Structures are given as structure tokens and as C-alpha cells.
N, C-alpha and C positions, 0 to 999 in steps of 0.2 A: 637375285637369282637364288641365293641361299634361303631366303624367306619363302620363295615359291616352292622349293623342294621340301622344306619343313612343313608347309601347309599341305602339300600333296601326301606326305607320309602320315600326318595327323588325320586327314580325310580318309585315307585308306584304312587306317586302324579302326575308325568308327564304322566303316562300311563292312568290315568283316563280321560274319555272324557270331553271336555270342554263344557260349556253351551254357546250357541250362541243366541243372540237376533236379529233375522232376521226381516226385515220389513214385513208388511201385505202381504198376498198372497204368502209367500215364506217360505222356510224351510231350515235347515242346512243339507247338504249332504257331507259326507267325500269324495265321489268320484263322483261329479257331472260333467256335461259337461263343457269343456273349451270353447265351441262355442255355447253359449245359443241363443235361438231365441230372437230377439229384434223387436221393432217397425220398425226398418230399414230393417230387413231381413225375418220376419216371412212368408211373401208371397212367398219368393224365398230363402229358407234356404240353407246354404252350403250343398253339397251332402255328404261331409265327413269332419271329424275334426281329424287332426293328434294328437293334444294334448289331453290327457285323464286325468281323475281323478283330477279335480280341486276342492279342499275342499273349502266350503264356503256356502253362502246363495244362493239358487236357487229357481226360480219361481215354484209355485205349478202348477199342470197339468191344462191346459187351460189358462195360463197366460204367458206373455212375458215381458222381460225387456224393460224399456223405452229406454235405450241405453246400449251398451256393458259395460260401466264403471259406470252405475247407477243401484243400486240394487232395485229400485222401480219396482214393477211388476203390469202390467195392463192386462185386457182382451184385445185381439187384436182389438176388435171393439171400444175400448176406445183410441186407438192410433190415432193421427192426420193423415190426408191424407198422409203427408210426415213427418217423424220423425223430420226433420229439421224445419218444419213449426212452431212447438211449442217450440223447444228448441234451436233455433239459437241464439247465443249470439252475441252481437254487434262485438265482436272481432273474430268471426268465420273466416272471410275472411283474418285475419292476421295469422291464425294458419298454421302450415306446413302441407304438404301432408303426410298422414299416411296410409301406405298400409296395416297395421294390421298384427297380429301374426298368423292368421290361413292361410290355404293353398287353400282356395276357389279362384275363379277368377270372380269377379263381375266388370263390366264396371261402373266406377263412374267418377265424375268430381270434380275438386277442383279449387279454385282461386289461381293463381300463382301471388304473389305480385310483383315479379321482372318483369314479362312480362305484368302484368295488365290485364290478360285474364284468362278465365275459360278453363282448359285443362283436357283432358281425362287421366285416370290412371286405373290400375287394383288393386282392393281392395280385400284383402284376406278374408274378412268376419267377423273379430273380431277386436276390439280395435280401432274403428274409433274416430276421434274428430269431431267437428262441421263443419269443412271444407271438407265435403264429401256429394256430391249431386247426386241424382239419374239421373238428366238430366242436360245438358248444360244450358238449359233455366232457370231452377231453380237456378243454380249457378249465372247466369248473373242477374236474378231478385234480388237476395240477395246481391251480391257483387258489381254490377255495377249500381245499381239504384240510 
């Protein structure tokens, strides 16, 4: 009987909702989108997102994520002209091509270290790293300058 009571208490503790400390301009959602709008894609968001119900911190209405993997939320007008303009890290050109885990189809460019050139690829819309440029010119200015 004591074991049954102990198991009930443990189960109840796990069933209670957890408190989350989300950054400014965001809130916790048990079933938020897995393909959030970001500074990279808010002007041309994916038409659909196969993955659903992503628990975690999500931007409040009227805000977008700085990048897919960064929880900071800004108003779209606070985004730089290109998300890469503000957040390119010196090692961006050393990072691998990442097509992303969503199923959109955006034409993007990345720097291929092996060929030493900026090359086109199809980006899925979520989960990019910094080696993801909107134009070939932007890639070349960043990685071949």
C-alpha cells in the first residue's frame, strides 16, 4: 500500500506543469509551431510545416525569432536587412551546409570549403546555421572577401 501511495505521489509530481523562464517577448507553449517565423524567413515563411506541437518558448504575436535556434524574439522591423548581416560568425564559412528539418523549399547559397565557391542548395526552412545566404553575392561578400 505504501508503495502504491509513493508511486501516486511521484506520478502526480511529473504530471504538474513545469514553470518555464522564457526570454522577453516570448511565452511557453506546450504545442507551439516547429517552424517559427525568424528574421531569415518572416517575409517569405514556409507555406506548411510537417512537424507539429513543439513544446517550448515561442515568440509573442508580432515578434519573430532572431534565428531558428536562438530563442531571442524581435519585432520584424528590428531584424537587420539580412539576418546574416548581424549574426555572421567568423567561422560561418567553415560550417557545413544544413538543409534543415522542415519541408519547405527555399533557394539558398552556402560556402563549400572543398570547392572554395558559393553554391546553391535547397533549404527546408528550419534549423539553419550561419552558412546560409539569401544570395550568391552575399555568400561571396562574406566568405570570399
